[in-house]
C-alpha positions in Angstrom: -64.1 37.0 -38.6 -61.7 33.8 -37.0 -59.6 34.5 -40.0 -59.3 38.2 -39.6 -58.4 37.5 -35.8 -56.0 34.9 -36.7 -53.6 37.4 -39.1 -54.1 40.5 -36.5 -52.7 38.4 -34.4 -49.8 37.0 -36.3 -48.9 40.6 -37.2 -48.9 41.1 -33.5 -46.6 38.2 -33.0 -44.5 39.7 -35.7 -44.5 43.1 -34.1 -43.0 41.3 -31.2 -40.2 39.5 -33.1 -39.5 42.8 -34.7 -39.1 44.6 -31.0 -37.8 42.1 -29.2 -34.9 41.1 -32.9 -34.2 45.3 -32.5 -34.1 45.4 -28.7 -31.8 42.3 -28.4 -28.9 44.1 -31.1 -29.0 47.5 -29.4 -29.4 47.1 -25.8 -26.7 44.8 -23.4 -25.7 45.8 -20.2 -22.2 44.1 -20.2 -19.6 45.8 -22.3 -19.3 44.6 -25.9 -16.7 44.8 -28.8 -17.5 47.6 -31.4 -17.0 50.8 -32.1 -14.5 53.4 -33.5 -12.9 56.3 -31.0 -10.9 59.2 -32.3 -8.9 61.8 -30.4 -7.4 64.8 -31.2 -3.1 65.0 -31.1 -1.7 68.1 -32.0 1.4 67.0 -34.1 3.2 63.4 -35.9 5.4 61.6 -33.6 9.5 62.2 -34.1 9.9 58.5 -33.6 7.9 56.0 -31.8 11.1 54.2 -29.7 10.1 53.7 -26.6 13.9 53.7 -25.3 14.8 57.1 -27.3 11.3 59.2 -27.7 11.2 62.7 -25.9 7.8 64.1 -26.4 4.2 63.4 -25.2 2.9 62.8 -28.1 5.3 60.0 -28.9 4.5 58.5 -25.4 1.0 58.7 -26.0 1.0 56.1 -28.9 3.8 54.1 -27.6 1.5 53.4 -24.5 -1.5 52.4 -26.2 1.1 49.7 -27.9 3.5 48.6 -25.6 3.0 47.1 -21.5 5.2 47.1 -18.6 5.2 44.9 -15.9 3.6 47.8 -13.4 0.9 49.7 -14.3 -0.4 53.1 -12.4 -4.3 54.3 -11.8 -5.5 57.5 -11.5 -4.3 58.3 -8.3 -0.8 56.7 -9.1 -1.2 53.4 -7.4 0.9 50.7 -8.7 -1.6 48.0 -10.7 -0.8 44.9 -12.4 -0.1 44.7 -16.0 1.9 42.2 -17.4 2.8 41.1 -13.6 0.2 39.7 -11.7 1.7 39.9 -8.4 5.1 40.9 -7.0 6.7 40.5 -3.6 10.0 41.6 -2.5 12.3 40.6 0.8 12.7 42.4 3.6 15.1 44.5 2.5 14.1 45.4 -0.2 17.1 44.2 -2.1 15.2 41.3 -4.0 11.6 41.7 -6.4 10.2 38.7 -7.4 7.7 39.6 -10.5 4.7 36.7 -11.5 4.5 37.5 -15.3 0.6 36.5 -16.2 0.4 33.9 -18.8 -1.6 34.2 -22.3 0.1 37.6 -23.4 1.2 37.5 -26.5 3.3 40.0 -29.4 1.1 41.5 -31.7 2.5 39.8 -34.6 1.1 36.2 -32.5 4.5 35.3 -30.4 3.8 34.5 -27.2 5.8 37.2 -24.8 8.1 34.8 -22.3 11.1 35.7 -19.4 13.0 36.1 -22.4 11.9 39.3 -23.4 11.7 40.9 -20.5 15.3 39.7 -19.5 16.1 41.1 -23.0 14.5 44.2 -22.6 16.1 45.3 -18.8 19.6 43.9 -20.2 19.6 46.2 -23.0 18.7 48.7 -20.6 21.7 47.6 -18.3 24.2 47.3 -21.0 23.6 51.6 -22.1 23.3 53.7 -19.8 22.7 56.1 -22.4 19.6 55.6 -23.2 17.4 58.5 -22.5 14.3 56.1 -21.4 16.0 53.9 -18.8 15.5 53.9 -14.8 18.0 55.0 -13.1 17.8 51.6 -11.0 19.5 49.8 -13.5 22.9 51.8 -12.4 22.3 49.8 -9.1 21.1 46.6 -10.7 23.2 43.3 -10.0 21.1 40.7 -11.6 18.1 39.4 -13.1 17.0 35.6 -12.9 14.3 33.7 -14.2 12.5 30.9 -12.8 11.0 29.8 -15.6 8.7 27.0 -13.8 6.8 29.8 -11.9 6.8 32.3 -14.8 8.6 34.7 -12.5 11.7 36.5 -13.0 13.6 38.5 -10.2 16.1 41.1 -10.2 18.5 42.0 -7.4 19.7 45.8 -6.5 23.0 46.6 -4.4 21.2 48.9 -1.8 17.8 48.8 -0.4 15.3 50.5 -2.9 12.6 52.3 -1.6 9.0 50.6 -2.4 8.3 53.8 -4.5 11.5 53.5 -6.4 10.8 49.7 -7.8 7.3 50.3 -8.6 7.1 53.8 -10.1 9.7 54.1 -11.9 11.5 50.6 -12.6 9.1 48.2 -13.4 6.7 51.0 -15.0 9.6 50.4 -17.8 8.6 49.1 -21.4 9.3 45.8 -22.3 10.4 45.0 -25.8 10.0 41.9 -27.5 13.5 40.4 -28.4 13.0 38.6 -31.8 12.4 41.9 -33.2 14.8 44.2 -31.2 18.0 42.4 -31.2 18.1 42.8 -34.7 17.9 46.6 -34.8 21.5 47.6 -35.6 21.5 51.2 -34.1 18.6 52.0 -31.4 19.6 55.7 -31.5 18.4 56.3 -34.7 16.1 53.3 -34.9 12.6 55.2 -35.5 10.2 52.2 -34.8 7.5 53.3 -37.3 5.3 50.6 -37.4 5.7 49.4 -33.7 5.1 45.4 -32.7 4.1 45.4 -28.8 1.8 43.3 -26.6 -0.7 46.4 -25.4 -3.9 47.1 -25.9 -3.9 48.5 -28.9 -2.5 47.2 -32.3 -0.4 49.9 -34.6 -2.1 49.7 -37.8 -1.5 52.3 -40.4 0.7 56.4 -40.0 -0.9 58.7 -43.0 1.7 61.6 -41.8 0.0 65.0 -41.2 -3.4 63.1 -40.5 -4.2 60.4 -38.6 -2.6 57.4 -36.8 -4.8 54.0 -36.7 -5.2 51.9 -34.0 -7.0 48.4 -33.2 -8.1 46.5 -30.4 -5.9 43.5 -29.5 -8.3 40.7 -29.5 -5.8 39.1 -27.6 -4.7 41.1 -25.3 -4.2 39.3 -21.6 -6.2 41.6 -20.1 -10.0 42.2 -20.2 -10.7 44.6 -22.5 -10.1 46.8 -24.4 -14.1 47.1 -25.7 -13.1 49.9 -28.1 -12.8 48.3 -32.2 -10.3 51.1 -33.3 -8.8 53.6 -31.4 -7.7 56.8 -34.3 -5.3 59.3 -33.6 -6.4 62.5 -35.9 -3.9 65.4 -36.2 -5.5 68.5 -35.8 -3.1 71.2 -34.7 -6.1 73.9 -33.9 -7.3 74.2 -30.8 -10.2 75.7 -32.3 -10.6 73.1 -35.2 -10.2 70.1 -32.5 -13.5 71.8 -30.9 -15.2 71.7 -34.3 -14.5 68.4 -34.6 -15.7 67.4 -31.3 -18.8 69.4 -31.3 -19.5 68.1 -34.1 -18.9 64.3 -32.9 -15.8 63.5 -35.5 -13.8 63.3 -32.4 -14.6 62.1 -29.1 -11.6 63.4 -26.6 -9.6 66.6 -26.7 -7.7 68.6 -24.2 -6.4 72.3 -23.9 -9.1 74.2 -24.9 -9.0 78.2 -24.7 -11.9 79.5 -22.0 -14.3 80.0 -25.2 -14.4 76.6 -26.4 -14.6 75.4 -22.9 -17.6 77.4 -21.4 -19.5 76.7 -24.9 -18.2 73.1 -23.8 -20.2 73.3 -20.5 -23.1 74.4 -22.0 -23.4 71.0 -24.8 -25.2 68.4 -23.1 -22.8 65.9 -24.7 -19.4 66.9 -23.4 -17.7 66.8 -20.1 -15.8 68.8 -18.7 -13.0 67.9 -16.6 -10.2 69.7 -14.7 -7.1 68.9 -13.2 -3.5 69.4 -12.2 -0.8 67.9 -13.6 2.8 66.6 -12.8 4.0 68.7 -15.5 6.4 71.7 -14.3 7.1 75.0 -17.3 10.3 76.5 -16.6 12.8 78.8 -18.0 16.0 77.4 -18.8 19.6 80.2 -19.1 21.8 79.1 -20.1 24.9 79.2 -18.0 27.5 78.2 -20.2 27.2 82.0 -21.2 27.6 85.0 -19.4 26.1 86.4 -17.6 23.4 83.6 -17.0 25.8 82.5 -14.9 25.5 85.0 -12.6 23.6 84.2 -9.9 21.7 87.8 -9.2 20.9 88.3 -12.8 19.3 84.6 -12.5 17.4 86.3 -9.3 16.8 89.6 -11.1 15.1 87.7 -13.9 12.5 85.7 -11.7 11.9 88.5 -9.6 11.0 90.6 -12.6 8.6 88.3 -14.4 4.6 87.6 -12.9 4.1 84.2 -12.7 0.6 85.0 -11.4 -0.4 86.6 -14.6 1.3 84.0 -17.0 -0.8 81.5 -15.2 -4.2 83.7 -15.5 -3.3 84.9 -19.4 -1.3 82.2 -20.6 -2.4 79.5 -19.4 -6.6 80.9 -18.3 -5.6 80.7 -15.0 -5.3 76.8 -15.0 -2.4 75.9 -12.9 -0.5 77.3 -10.0 2.8 79.4 -9.7 5.7 77.6 -9.6 7.8 77.6 -6.5 11.5 78.2 -6.7 12.2 74.7 -5.8 10.9 73.2 -8.8 8.6 71.1 -6.4 4.9 70.6 -6.7 3.2 73.0 -3.7 1.3 70.2 -1.9 2.3 66.7 -0.3 4.0 66.0 2.3 7.6 66.9 0.6 7.4 70.3 -0.1 9.1 73.0 1.8 7.3 76.3 2.0 10.1 78.1 4.1 12.1 78.8 0.8 12.6 82.3 -1.1 9.4 82.7 -2.9 10.8 85.5 -5.4 7.8 87.1 -6.1 7.4 89.7 -8.5 8.3 93.4 -8.1 9.9 95.6 -11.0 11.9 98.0 -8.5 13.6 94.9 -6.7 14.5 93.2 -9.6 15.9 96.5 -11.0 17.7 97.1 -7.9 19.4 93.6 -8.0 20.7 94.2 -11.8 22.0 98.1 -10.5 23.7 96.2 -7.6 26.0 93.7 -10.1 26.5 97.3 -12.3 24.5 96.0 -15.0 23.1 99.7 -16.0 22.3 101.2 -19.4 24.8 103.5 -19.6 25.7 103.7 -23.2 23.1 105.1 -25.6 20.7 105.4 -23.1 18.1 102.8 -25.0 16.4 101.4 -22.2 18.6 98.6 -22.1 20.9 98.0 -19.9 24.5 96.8 -20.6 26.6 93.8 -18.7 30.3 94.8 -17.6 31.7 94.0 -20.5 29.5 96.8 -22.0 27.4 94.2 -24.0 23.9 94.8 -24.2 21.6 92.6 -22.2 19.9 91.0 -25.4 19.2 87.5 -25.6 17.2 85.2 -28.3 14.5 83.0 -25.9 13.7 80.0 -27.7 10.3 77.9 -27.7 8.2 75.5 -29.1 6.3 77.0 -31.9 3.8 74.1 -31.7 2.5 75.1 -28.7 0.7 77.8 -28.0 0.7 78.7 -24.8 4.1 78.3 -24.2 4.2 81.0 -27.4 2.2 83.3 -25.2 4.2 82.7 -22.1 7.3 83.5 -24.2 6.0 86.5 -24.9 4.5 88.0 -21.9 8.2 86.9 -20.5 9.9 89.2 -23.3 7.8 92.2 -22.2 8.6 91.6 -18.3 11.9 91.9 -19.3 11.3 95.0 -21.3 11.0 96.8 -17.7 14.1 95.5 -16.3 16.4 96.8 -19.0 16.5 93.4 -20.6 15.8 92.8 -24.4 14.8 89.3 -24.9 14.1 87.7 -28.9 11.8 85.6 -29.4 12.3 82.2 -31.7 9.8 80.2 -32.0 11.1 76.2 -33.2 9.7 73.4 -33.7 10.4 71.3 -30.8 12.7 68.5 -32.6 15.5 71.6 -33.0 14.7 73.4 -29.4 15.4 69.6 -28.1 18.6 69.7 -30.0 19.9 73.1 -28.9 19.5 72.7 -25.5 21.5 69.5 -25.2 18.4 66.8 -25.6 19.3 63.2 -26.5 20.7 63.2 -30.2 21.7 66.6 -30.2 25.5 67.3 -31.4 27.9 69.9 -31.2 28.0 72.8 -32.7 24.5 72.8 -32.0 24.1 71.1 -29.0 24.0 74.5 -26.4 23.8 76.5 -28.6 20.7 78.8 -26.9 20.8 81.6 -24.7 17.1 80.8 -22.9 14.6 78.5 -23.5 11.4 78.2 -22.7 10.6 73.8 -21.6 8.7 71.8 -19.5 9.4 69.1 -17.1 7.1 65.7 -16.5 6.9 62.7 -14.5 8.5 62.6 -11.3 6.0 63.7 -8.7 7.3 65.6 -6.3 4.3 65.2 -3.9 4.6 61.7 -3.0 7.9 60.2 -4.6 11.0 60.1 -2.4 13.3 60.5 -4.8 12.0 63.2 -6.9 15.0 65.8 -7.1 17.5 62.6 -7.8 15.7 62.9 -11.7 16.3 66.6 -11.9 19.0 67.5 -10.1 21.3 65.0 -9.6 24.9 64.8 -11.4 25.0 61.1 -11.4 21.2 61.2 -13.3 20.8 61.3 -16.8 18.8 64.9 -16.6 21.3 66.0 -14.4 24.7 65.1 -16.1 27.0 66.5 -17.7 25.4 64.7 -21.1 22.0 66.5 -21.4 22.3 69.1 -18.1 19.9 71.7 -20.2 20.9 74.8 -17.9 24.2 74.3 -17.5 24.4 73.6 -13.7 27.4 73.7 -11.4 29.7 74.3 -8.8 29.4 73.8 -5.5 25.3 74.1 -5.1 25.1 71.5 -7.4 27.7 69.4 -6.1 25.8 69.6 -2.4 22.5 68.8 -3.9 23.8 65.6 -5.5 24.9 64.3 -2.8 22.0 64.8 -0.5 20.2 63.0 -3.4 22.4 60.0 -2.8 21.5 60.5 0.9 17.7 60.4 0.6 18.4 57.4 -1.8 20.4 55.0 0.9 17.9 55.6 3.8 14.2 54.6 4.5 14.2 57.2 7.8 11.3 59.7 6.4 12.2 62.0 8.9 15.9 62.1 7.2 14.3 62.0 3.6 12.2 65.1 4.6 15.6 67.0 6.3 17.4 66.3 3.3 14.4 67.2 0.8 13.7 70.5 2.6 17.6 71.4 2.5 17.6 70.4 -1.6 14.6 72.8 -2.1 16.6 75.7 -0.2 19.4 75.1 -2.3 17.9 74.8 -5.3 15.1 78.1 -4.7 18.8 79.8 -3.9 20.6 78.7 -6.6 17.7 79.0 -9.4 19.6 76.4 -11.8 16.4 76.8 -13.4 13.2 79.6 -13.6 10.8 78.3 -12.5 7.5 79.2 -14.4 4.2 77.6 -13.6 2.8 74.2 -12.4 0.3 73.1 -15.5 -3.8 72.9 -15.0 -5.8 70.9 -17.3 -9.2 70.7 -19.2 -10.3 67.4 -20.7 -13.2 67.9 -22.8 -15.0 64.1 -23.9 -18.1 63.3 -25.1 -20.8 61.4 -23.1 -23.7 60.6 -25.6 -21.9 57.5 -27.5 -19.4 56.3 -24.8 -18.8 55.1 -20.9 -16.3 54.0 -19.0 -13.7 57.0 -18.5 -12.1 57.0 -15.1 -10.8 60.2 -14.2 -8.4 60.7 -11.3 -7.0 64.0 -9.6 -4.3 64.9 -12.1 -5.2 63.0 -15.1 -8.0 63.3 -17.7 -9.9 60.4 -19.6 -6.3 59.5 -21.4 -5.6 56.8 -19.1 -4.7 53.0 -19.3 -7.8 51.9 -17.0 -10.1 54.4 -19.3 -9.1 52.8 -22.4 -9.8 49.1 -21.2 -12.7 50.4 -19.5 -14.3 52.6 -22.4 -17.2 50.9 -24.6 -19.8 52.3 -26.3 -23.3 53.2 -24.3 -25.4 50.4 -26.6 -24.2 48.0 -29.3 -24.2 48.9 -33.0 -27.4 47.8 -35.0 -25.7 45.5 -37.2 -26.8 46.4 -40.8 -29.3 44.3 -42.0 -30.9 43.4 -38.7 -34.2 45.1 -38.6 -35.0 44.4 -42.3 -34.3 40.4 -41.1 -36.7 40.9 -38.3 -39.2 42.1 -40.3 -38.9 39.5 -42.9 -38.9 36.8 -40.3 -42.2 38.6 -39.3 -43.5 38.6 -42.4 -42.8 34.8 -43.0 -44.4 33.9 -39.8 -47.5 36.2 -40.7 -47.2 33.8 -44.4 -46.7 30.4 -42.5 -49.8 30.8 -39.6 -52.0 31.8 -42.3 -50.7 29.2 -44.7 -50.9 27.1 -41.7 -54.9 28.2 -41.1 -55.8 27.2 -44.4 -54.0 23.9 -45.0 -56.2 23.0 -41.8 -59.4 24.1 -43.2 -58.7 22.2 -46.2 -58.5 19.3 -43.9 -61.1 19.7 -42.6 
């Protein structure tokens, strides 16, 4: 009887060992390293060069691999990256950044002040680099304080805090020991990038996936996930199927029917947000009659932008104001022309400038040279919502006697035609109309937002790019107003001049504004936690990628078996001990 009791006790004890052993593998309060997160992307990147990339697909990957001195949280407040702290002089001309210790490049070489100095001098010496802050034009000094691990920059004017922290200091830092050997920066695709960021670039299978792994030497706590896989899945339907089956953990831009399915799936969270992303129609003003103001006004009046938001954008987003400003925040001017959709008014405008259907009565108007108002509209074939928008624009134009033919092409070709970097003649500017987007200027809180987009002195508005071909007195006036804003800290003056800029732009229409994008992100919550959201972003942000972690540790293969073996050994040892003691008696 005693033997049975002891054996039972031993088995119970073994069970406790088994249970506690399993629990120690499967439950833990703090984040731990482990797990593979797979997210969806629509297409391969064209380049992974942080100085020349042009699309969100490329920037998405680059942001995982490289670091900046300053990062932005989900509310666009500056937080430390490579810089642990920063300070500035009273007049804002001098800025000191204290650099964290312990940062290393993915190849193991320490990151130093020399890398930062090299990167800044590289951008300082080449105004043509697309991914270069305009503030380098006003940078007059870079000083290293090696003993304090600080680096100082000096500007020849008093920039606003937002200029330095939201623009200049968020630029990517490059490893000097790699980039100093690059012969031609503009043609260097950087297909195996080495950065200092939270993830290390591992593998790229064209058309299939890109694999990144956790940087074990990252200077901040995290990331916790072991690897990040970017699965290349062009179709949103295929992306959702992969999400619903657990093959991927995150996707964006689902159509309404898939969003509805996600809302009833207990394992999927739906996050809605606005973006700092504006879609617009560019009419190449280098070609007649696109340079006729009343013609541009008629085109905008003839487009039902509300319907575009409802149909092509699934009701997500807002109608874009004619000033190209985000329609909220302290700098928005509501007192601008609105160009409400009105076919009768659009037709009257065209009649007033002599664009009528006098030849053949085919429903297509002719310009003053008796040439049909017939245009090709280029649109990115990779973006279905943009193609859908272009189709609606085509229908609206037919109602006012303007013939539009859609030309869906790959974005890299489209970018060349409209004047993006790398474009060369005769293809450069060889287009009638194009449907495009503009991202990243935060006009709801950034005082110099118009400077980025409209000033002739900046990259986007310069003659080198200048996608719409905007020229003349209105452009000159806006450029001067942008300069006036740049060199003042008086909020009243800034607001007054931004109001004036918005009025000029809304009247002259260098771009035909369509909509501000709204977004929906879907992500699984059954396996991973730590997603950090903001009003204008989904789960794809720097903070999420440092905090994302498994809800439970992955049980080490063989751990339960090991626990069972331990338990059996415990039983055998206990019984054996009992028998041994008996013999001694």
